[in-house]
C-alpha positions in Angstrom: -31.5 2.7 -2.2 -30.7 6.0 -4.5 -31.7 8.9 -2.6 -30.8 11.6 -4.8 -28.8 12.4 -8.1 -27.4 15.7 -8.9 -26.2 16.4 -12.4 -24.2 19.5 -14.0 -23.5 20.2 -17.5 -24.5 16.6 -19.1 -26.1 16.8 -22.5 -29.1 19.2 -22.0 -28.9 19.2 -18.5 -27.6 22.4 -17.0 -28.0 21.8 -13.3 -30.5 19.4 -11.9 -31.1 17.6 -8.7 -33.6 14.7 -8.2 -34.8 13.0 -5.4 -35.9 9.3 -5.3 -38.0 7.3 -2.9 -38.3 3.4 -2.4 -40.9 1.5 -4.3 -41.4 2.1 -7.9 -40.5 5.4 -9.5 -41.6 6.2 -13.2 -39.9 8.5 -15.6 -42.0 9.7 -18.2 -42.1 12.5 -20.8 -41.9 13.3 -24.8 -39.3 11.4 -26.8 -36.3 13.2 -26.9 -36.9 15.2 -23.5 -33.8 13.6 -21.9 -35.2 10.5 -20.0 -32.2 8.5 -20.8 -29.7 11.1 -20.4 -30.6 10.8 -16.5 -29.8 7.1 -16.7 -26.7 7.7 -18.5 -25.6 10.2 -15.8 -26.3 7.8 -13.1 -24.3 5.0 -15.1 -21.5 7.6 -15.3 -21.3 8.0 -11.8 -21.5 4.4 -11.0 -18.4 4.0 -13.1 -19.6 3.4 -16.6 -17.5 4.5 -19.6 -16.7 8.2 -19.5 -18.0 9.6 -22.9 -16.9 13.2 -23.4 -19.8 13.7 -26.0 -22.1 13.8 -22.6 -20.7 17.1 -21.6 -23.0 20.0 -22.4 -22.1 22.0 -25.5 -19.9 25.0 -24.6 -18.9 23.7 -21.1 -15.4 22.5 -20.0 -16.7 19.7 -17.7 -19.7 17.8 -16.4 -20.1 16.1 -13.0 -22.6 13.9 -11.3 -23.4 13.0 -7.7 -25.2 10.3 -6.2 -26.2 9.6 -2.6 -27.2 6.0 -1.6 -28.7 4.8 1.6 -27.9 1.2 2.5 -29.1 -1.4 5.3 -27.0 -1.9 8.2 -26.1 -5.6 7.0 -25.4 -4.5 3.5 -22.3 -6.1 2.1 -21.3 -2.5 0.4 -20.4 -1.1 3.9 -17.7 -4.0 4.4 -16.3 -3.1 1.0 -16.3 0.6 1.9 -14.5 -0.3 5.0 -11.8 -2.4 3.5 -11.2 0.5 1.1 -10.7 2.9 3.7 -13.8 4.8 3.3 -15.7 3.8 6.7 -18.8 2.0 7.1 -21.6 4.6 7.0 -25.0 3.6 5.9 -25.0 6.9 3.5 -22.7 6.6 0.5 -22.0 9.6 -1.4 -20.6 9.2 -4.9 -19.0 11.8 -7.2 -17.5 11.9 -10.7 -16.1 14.5 -13.0 -15.0 14.4 -16.6 -13.6 17.4 -18.7 -13.3 18.2 -22.0 -9.4 17.6 -21.5 -10.0 14.1 -20.5 -9.3 14.4 -17.0 -11.4 12.2 -14.7 -12.0 12.9 -11.1 -13.7 10.2 -8.8 -14.6 10.6 -5.1 -16.4 8.2 -2.5 -17.2 9.8 0.7 -15.3 12.7 -0.5 -12.0 11.0 -0.6 -10.2 10.2 -3.8 -11.0 6.9 -5.6 -10.2 5.1 -8.5 -12.4 3.7 -11.3 -12.0 0.0 -10.3 -12.8 0.6 -6.7 -15.8 2.8 -7.9 -17.0 -0.2 -10.1 -16.4 -2.7 -7.2 -18.6 -0.7 -4.5 -21.4 0.2 -7.0 -21.8 -3.3 -8.1 -23.7 -4.1 -5.0 -25.7 -1.0 -5.1 -27.5 -0.6 -8.8 -28.4 -3.0 -11.5 -29.0 -1.0 -14.7 -30.8 -2.8 -17.4 -30.9 -1.0 -20.7 -31.9 -2.1 -24.2 -28.5 -3.2 -25.2 -28.5 -6.1 -22.6 -31.1 -7.9 -24.9 -28.1 -8.6 -27.2 -25.7 -9.2 -24.4 -28.1 -12.2 -23.0 -28.4 -13.5 -26.4 -24.7 -14.0 -26.7 -23.8 -17.7 -25.2 -20.7 -16.5 -23.5 -22.7 -14.2 -21.3 -25.3 -17.0 -20.5 -23.0 -19.0 -18.3 -21.9 -15.9 -16.6 -25.6 -15.5 -15.9 -26.2 -18.8 -14.5 -23.0 -18.4 -12.3 -24.5 -15.4 -10.6 -27.0 -17.8 -9.0 -24.8 -20.7 -8.3 -23.2 -21.5 -4.8 -19.8 -23.0 -6.1 -17.5 -20.4 -4.6 -15.3 -22.9 -2.7 -14.7 -25.3 -5.8 -14.4 -22.1 -7.9 -11.8 -20.2 -5.8 -9.9 -23.3 -5.4 -9.7 -23.9 -9.2 -9.0 -20.3 -10.1 -6.9 -19.3 -7.2 -4.9 -22.6 -6.0 -5.0 -25.3 -8.7 -4.8 -23.2 -12.0 -1.9 -21.3 -11.0 -0.1 -24.5 -9.8 -0.5 -25.8 -13.1 0.7 -22.7 -15.0 3.9 -23.1 -12.7 4.5 -26.6 -13.4 3.7 -26.1 -17.2 6.4 -23.2 -17.3 8.9 -25.2 -15.5 8.4 -28.3 -18.0 8.8 -25.9 -20.8 12.3 -25.0 -19.2 13.2 -28.6 -19.8 12.4 -28.4 -23.5 8.9 -30.2 -23.7 9.3 -33.5 -25.1 12.5 -35.6 -26.1 12.7 -34.2 -29.5 12.6 -30.8 -28.4 15.0 -31.3 -25.5 17.5 -32.6 -28.0 17.2 -29.8 -30.0 17.8 -27.2 -27.0 20.6 -29.2 -26.0 22.4 -28.9 -29.3 21.7 -25.3 -29.2 22.9 -24.6 -25.8 26.0 -27.1 -26.7 26.9 -24.6 -29.7 26.3 -21.6 -27.6 28.8 -22.8 -24.7 31.5 -23.9 -26.9 31.6 -20.8 -29.1 32.1 -18.6 -25.9 34.4 -21.2 -24.1 36.5 -21.7 -27.4 36.8 -17.7 -27.5 38.0 -17.6 -23.9 37.3 -13.9 -23.5 37.9 -11.8 -20.4 36.7 -8.2 -19.7 40.7 -7.2 -19.1 41.6 -8.6 -22.4 39.0 -6.5 -24.2 40.2 -3.4 -22.5 43.9 -4.2 -23.5 43.0 -4.7 -27.1 41.2 -1.6 -27.4 43.9 0.3 -25.8 46.4 -1.3 -28.3 44.0 -0.8 -31.3 44.0 2.8 -30.2 47.8 3.1 -30.2 47.9 1.1 -33.7 45.5 3.7 -35.1 47.2 6.9 -33.8 50.7 5.1 -34.3 52.1 7.8 -36.6 51.2 10.5 -34.4 52.5 8.6 -31.0 56.0 7.9 -32.9 56.5 11.3 -33.8 55.9 12.6 -30.4 58.0 10.2 -28.8 60.9 10.5 -31.5 60.8 14.2 -30.9 60.7 14.2 -27.0 63.6 11.5 -26.9 65.7 13.9 -29.2 65.1 16.9 -27.0 66.4 15.1 -24.1 69.2 13.1 -25.4 70.3 14.3 -28.7 73.1 16.4 -29.8 72.9 19.5 -27.9 69.7 18.2 -26.1 68.6 18.8 -22.8 70.9 16.0 -21.0 74.1 17.7 -22.7 73.0 21.1 -21.6 72.5 20.1 -18.0 75.8 18.3 -17.8 77.5 21.4 -18.8 75.7 23.5 -16.4 76.8 21.2 -13.7 80.3 21.3 -14.8 80.4 25.2 -14.8 79.2 24.8 -11.1 81.6 22.6 -10.2 84.3 25.0 -11.5 83.2 27.7 -8.6 82.6 25.2 -5.8 86.1 26.4 -4.0 84.7 29.9 -3.9 80.9 29.3 -3.6 79.8 26.7 -1.0 76.2 26.3 -2.6 77.6 25.6 -6.0 78.7 21.9 -5.3 75.4 21.0 -4.1 73.6 22.6 -7.0 75.8 20.9 -9.2 75.0 17.4 -7.6 71.1 18.2 -8.2 71.6 19.0 -11.8 73.5 15.8 -12.2 70.4 14.0 -10.5 68.2 15.7 -13.1 70.6 14.7 -16.0 70.2 11.0 -15.0 66.4 11.3 -14.8 66.2 12.9 -18.2 68.4 10.2 -19.8 66.4 7.6 -18.0 63.1 9.1 -19.4 64.8 9.3 -23.0 65.7 5.7 -22.7 62.3 4.8 -22.1 61.0 6.9 -24.8 63.3 5.0 -27.1 61.6 1.5 -25.7 58.2 2.8 -26.5 59.2 4.0 -30.0 60.7 0.4 -30.7 57.4 -1.1 -29.4 55.3 1.1 -32.0 56.4 -1.0 -34.7 53.4 -3.3 -35.4 53.5 -6.1 -37.9 50.9 -6.5 -40.4 50.0 -10.0 -38.9 49.7 -8.5 -35.4 47.3 -5.7 -36.8 45.1 -8.6 -38.1 45.4 -10.5 -35.0 44.0 -7.5 -32.9 41.3 -6.7 -35.6 40.0 -10.4 -35.7 40.1 -10.7 -31.9 38.0 -7.6 -31.4 35.5 -8.5 -34.1 35.2 -11.8 -32.2 34.2 -10.3 -29.1 31.7 -7.8 -30.9 30.0 -10.8 -32.3 29.7 -12.7 -29.0 28.2 -9.2 -27.5 25.8 -8.8 -30.1 24.6 -12.4 -29.8 24.6 -12.9 -26.0 24.9 -9.6 -24.3 25.9 -5.9 -24.3 29.4 -6.4 -22.7 31.8 -9.1 -22.0 30.6 -9.6 -18.5 26.9 -10.1 -19.8 28.4 -12.6 -22.4 30.2 -14.5 -19.3 26.9 -14.5 -17.2 24.9 -16.1 -20.3 27.6 -18.7 -20.6 27.2 -19.6 -16.9 23.2 -19.9 -17.3 23.7 -21.9 -20.4 25.9 -24.2 -18.7 23.4 -24.5 -16.0 20.5 -25.2 -18.4 22.6 -27.5 -20.3 23.4 -29.5 -17.1 19.7 -29.6 -16.0 18.3 -30.6 -19.4 21.1 -33.3 -19.5 19.8 -34.6 -16.4 16.2 -33.7 -16.9 14.5 -37.1 -17.0 14.0 -37.8 -13.5 12.7 -34.2 -12.8 10.4 -34.2 -15.9 9.0 -37.4 -14.6 8.4 -35.7 -11.4 6.7 -32.6 -13.0 4.5 -34.8 -15.1 3.5 -36.7 -12.1 2.5 -33.5 -10.2 0.9 -32.0 -13.3 -1.4 -35.2 -13.5 -2.2 -34.8 -9.9 -3.0 -31.1 -10.3 -5.1 -31.7 -13.3 -7.1 -34.5 -11.5 -7.9 -31.9 -8.8 -9.1 -29.5 -11.1 -11.0 -31.9 -13.1 -12.7 -32.7 -9.6 -13.5 -29.1 -8.9 -14.7 -28.5 -12.6 -17.1 -31.5 -11.8 -18.4 -30.0 -8.7 -18.9 -26.8 -10.4 -20.9 -28.5 -13.1 -22.9 -30.3 -10.7 -23.9 -27.2 -9.0 -24.5 -25.3 -12.2 -26.7 -28.1 -13.5 -28.9 -28.1 -10.1 -29.0 -24.3 -10.3 -29.9 -24.7 -14.0 -32.9 -26.6 -12.9 -34.0 -24.4 -10.3 -33.4 -21.3 -12.5 -35.4 -22.7 -15.2 -38.5 -23.4 -13.1 -38.4 -19.6 -11.6 -38.0 -18.2 -15.0 -40.8 -20.3 -16.4 -43.2 -19.1 -13.3 -42.0 -15.6 -13.7 -42.8 -15.6 -17.3 -46.1 -17.1 -16.7 -46.9 -14.3 -14.5 -45.9 -12.0 -17.3 -48.3 -13.5 -19.6 -46.1 -16.1 -21.3 -48.0 -19.2 -20.0 -47.1 -22.4 -21.9 -43.3 -21.0 -22.2 -40.8 -23.7 -21.5 -37.1 -22.7 -21.0 -33.9 -24.8 -20.0 -30.3 -24.3 -19.8 -28.5 -27.0 -22.2 -25.0 -27.9 -21.2 -22.4 -29.5 -23.4 -21.3 -33.2 -23.0 -19.2 -33.5 -20.0 -15.7 -34.2 -21.0 -13.5 -37.0 -19.6 -10.4 -36.2 -17.6 -8.3 -37.0 -20.6 -10.1 -34.6 -23.0 -10.2 -31.7 -20.1 -6.5 -32.1 -19.8 -6.1 -31.0 -23.3 -7.4 -27.6 -22.4 -7.7 -27.1 -18.8 -9.7 -24.0 -17.8 -10.0 -22.1 -14.6 -13.8 -21.9 -15.2 -14.5 -25.5 -15.5 -15.4 -27.2 -18.7 -19.1 -26.1 -19.1 -20.5 -24.3 -21.8 -24.3 -23.7 -21.7 -26.9 -22.2 -24.0 -30.3 -21.0 -23.1 -33.1 -22.8 -24.8 -36.7 -21.6 -24.9 -40.2 -22.1 -26.6 -43.0 -19.7 -26.2 -45.5 -21.9 -27.7 -46.8 -25.3 -26.2 -46.0 -28.4 -28.7 -42.9 -26.4 -30.0 -39.4 -27.7 -29.6 -36.9 -25.7 -27.5 -34.6 -23.8 -29.5 -31.7 -21.3 -28.8 -33.0 -18.1 -27.1 -31.6 -16.0 -30.0 -33.6 -18.2 -32.6 -37.3 -17.9 -31.0 -37.6 -14.9 -29.0 -39.2 -11.6 -30.2 -38.8 -8.1 -28.7 -41.7 -7.9 -26.6 -40.9 -11.4 -25.2 -37.4 -10.4 -24.7 -38.1 -7.4 -22.6 -40.4 -9.8 -20.3 -37.6 -12.4 -20.3 -35.1 -9.8 -19.0 -37.7 -8.5 -16.5 -38.1 -12.2 -15.2 -34.3 -12.7 -14.9 -33.6 -9.2 -13.2 -36.4 -10.0 -10.7 -34.8 -13.3 -9.8 -31.3 -11.5 -9.9 -32.3 -8.8 -7.5 -33.7 -11.5 -5.0 -30.6 -13.6 -5.3 -28.1 -10.5 -5.1 -30.0 -8.5 -2.8 -29.2 -5.5 -5.0 -31.4 -2.6 -3.7 -31.9 -0.6 -6.6 -33.1 -1.6 -10.3 -33.3 0.4 -13.0 -35.1 -0.3 -16.3 -34.4 2.0 -19.3 -37.5 1.4 -21.4 -38.2 -2.2 -20.5 -41.7 -1.9 -22.2 -40.0 -1.9 -25.8 -42.1 -4.1 -27.9 -45.0 -4.7 -25.7 -48.3 -3.3 -25.4 -52.1 -3.9 -24.1 -52.6 -6.9 -21.9 -48.7 -7.6 -21.7 -47.8 -3.8 -20.8 -50.3 -4.4 -17.7 -48.7 -7.8 -16.9 -45.3 -6.0 -17.1 -46.5 -3.1 -14.7 -47.8 -5.6 -12.2 -44.4 -7.4 -12.0 -42.6 -4.2 -11.7 -45.0 -3.2 -8.8 -44.2 -6.7 -7.4 -40.4 -6.4 -7.8 -40.5 -3.0 -6.1 -42.9 -4.1 -3.1 -40.4 -4.7 -0.3 -40.1 -1.0 0.4 -39.5 -1.6 4.3 -36.1 -2.6 3.3 -35.4 0.0 1.1 -35.6 -1.7 -2.5 -36.7 0.4 -5.5 -37.2 0.2 -9.3 -36.7 3.3 -11.4 -38.2 2.7 -14.8 -38.1 5.0 -17.8 -41.6 4.2 -19.9 -43.9 5.4 -22.7 -46.6 2.9 -21.2 -49.7 4.4 -19.3 -50.0 1.1 -17.2 -46.5 1.4 -15.9 -46.9 5.0 -15.2 -50.3 4.4 -13.3 -48.5 1.7 -11.3 -45.9 4.2 -10.0 -45.4 5.0 -6.4 -43.6 8.3 -7.7 -43.9 9.8 -10.9 -41.4 12.1 -12.4 -42.1 14.1 -15.6 -39.1 15.0 -17.9 -39.6 18.0 -20.3 -37.6 20.3 -22.7 -37.3 23.9 -21.8 -36.0 26.7 -24.0 -34.4 29.6 -22.2 -32.0 32.3 -23.6 -31.8 30.7 -26.9 -30.6 27.2 -25.4 -32.5 23.8 -24.5 -32.6 22.6 -21.1 -34.0 19.4 -19.4 -36.3 19.8 -16.6 -37.7 17.3 -14.1 -40.9 17.7 -12.2 -42.2 15.3 -9.5 -46.1 14.9 -10.2 -47.5 15.3 -6.5 -51.1 15.9 -7.1 -53.6 13.4 -8.3 -54.6 15.7 -11.4 -51.0 15.9 -12.4 -51.0 12.0 -12.4 -54.1 11.7 -14.4 -53.1 14.0 -16.8 -49.8 12.2 -17.5 -51.2 8.9 -17.7 -54.0 10.4 -20.1 -51.0 11.8 -22.4 -49.4 8.4 -22.5 -52.9 6.6 -23.5 -53.2 9.2 -26.3 -56.3 10.4 -25.4 -57.7 14.1 -25.0 -60.5 15.6 -23.0 -62.4 14.6 -19.9 -63.0 11.1 -21.2 -59.3 10.5 -21.5 -58.7 11.9 -17.9 -61.7 9.7 -16.7 -59.9 6.5 -18.5 -56.8 7.6 -16.8 -58.1 7.9 -13.3 -59.7 4.4 -13.7 -56.3 3.0 -14.7 -54.9 4.8 -11.7 -57.5 3.5 -9.3 -57.2 0.0 -10.5 -53.5 0.2 -9.9 -53.8 1.4 -6.4 -56.0 -1.5 -5.6 -53.8 -4.0 -7.1 -51.2 -2.6 -4.9 -53.3 -2.6 -1.8 -54.1 -6.4 -2.5 -50.8 -7.2 -2.9 -49.7 -5.8 0.3 -52.3 -7.7 2.1 
């Protein structure tokens, strides 16, 4: 159960700590005093959407801390251990949001994600706000409500986690074979064209490099030719380096008979001359090779353009184009010989669909059994809430055949349901959204929540203005039901209710009064526990709309009656 809630800088709340007990806790106060802000703060720390508008005006951040106590056998402890937060019976949750959009979450003082927070809190608290009226009227949500009572986990897990992924995998592989025969022929034509286009081009990575180098030489042919010709002339032309080196060598040979080293130097110069002449010859060869015919220029340009086209269509470089070719050839061979493989896959698909249909039948059987039991429970609960003569049932769509289910197989089965109800004897059952009034909807939700709590064993239920649209005798019946729902205090069960009805306030085990205070030119929300009998009587009288001693007497009578009702209930 929720033991305490601490709030900082949320809406009108500056700093507030509220302690809660088991049983029925009622929050009351004037309209606009901040009752719903407390529920919003709790929803925030439990993982609800972080709305920056909740941050108190003028503050940079807001935070909330909730302390829960759970039973020794609570499934929440198992989840805590799985996520690495220990398995204590006390659970501390903290969440902070800033104007800048930063969000901080801690569980047991350790950092946590929003997904983990929501998963853990789903077992701790069930909050019912007025918005859930509309949610339950939506047919899509009605199946989820029914499933929360069902015991079809084995069939559901097999359908969703095993069979449906198998079907998806088989269908993906079938699509890789082109689907039907006509589609397969179309893909074969496309692949054949792609393969022929790349093979006919006969490209290689080395060729592209060579062509690019040649193209570069062609673009710079004049500059290269000038440099080659100039260098060759300097080396081997008239008066060039070769001739001058030859003259130098001859001069040295003329003094070799008087200078011993001159002959060796002359030989070395001859070697240099020969090297220069060889370089000059190579320069002349290169110069001759720089002569490109117009046809050669066109051929290289066309070849490079072809390679560019292939890269645009099949890959960013030549290597990727060749890899595409290998994959296309493999796909082509697979498709060409696909008949046998497709037959095998279709057989596997038929087997998986049959198993999925069988699981869907099991889920549907369980849903229909549960629907009958749930309908009976809801009718009983509604009768206790003053709606005697009400009839309720869950209507299912007609079961599809295997062939029909195979056209659109779902991991959730094939059921579509609609809640039907009539509040008047002799009137036909109609969709819930067509026949239920606001006050009846409040009682219907209370009935559903009561059954849900018993089934899911969620220790804390919070009702934000469950009394919408009801009054008088109906209000007393709702108060009685809330007292019954929260009766198991020994196991830590609790109901926290925001109300404007005196009947519900009088039935409370704990009364908290919410008020607005003004201090230093600012407005603040305060929470006071009504500990004395006089305080409780005064608040019930205020809710009754009475004044003076007579109102207090009536309020005390209602409080006394409520205590007697709870005493009889506990016998």
